[in-house]
Steps between C-alpha positions, in 0.01 A plus 500: 500500500515486879280739694577636846236573773659742739471479881227733625595735777239564781312167485434181312145564404300780319147385566329372828156355520422666827547476869232224552603304203844343449643540160766707325654510158763703307283643218737773366816357340751624237762299333816594312768346307862469627609718212258771616629481858861543366387829351282606801688342780339683792154344460274481817149388547337665800156419639292819523312572823129444490316812384162614600219409273388800325149528346381803311142564590286600220287719714787719574436656150161623639666695783489876415843625419662160465627526144657843575658372805662212319604709215660748741691219680616358173637836389682555827688172488856573360694190407818488309588221260383331199127514408412150616666553838331841539145351419548205743638722773214748466244215508653365832493880642140520392399168668644624825320834470174329416538266800561790739218692365251225502577411869489867602177564317297194536680285768405134507152550323660516157268223374190585679473868421205577265523796253234653295529443129 
């Protein structure tokens, strides 16, 4: 069986070592058979833009009202579609809300703040 590796739109590589270290690779690939391409003939592979690194801080759970705030946000999100799509979309929206909230509440001292146990 012959497999096809489609051209990627938006760049040749999906991983870069960093600005001070040369090196790049294409880590994310998918292959398909020619028969599959005949059935689904409009296949495109597109490089996604680099997203921001998100880290859930465990100490956020100690902030008064945090759980209620997150629950309210989650309940406010209205996403049509199948359950998997709804869930992943709501997680993306929650990530954005948490990033905005964290910046507004704690600024750049996110990792240096000390909270009582």
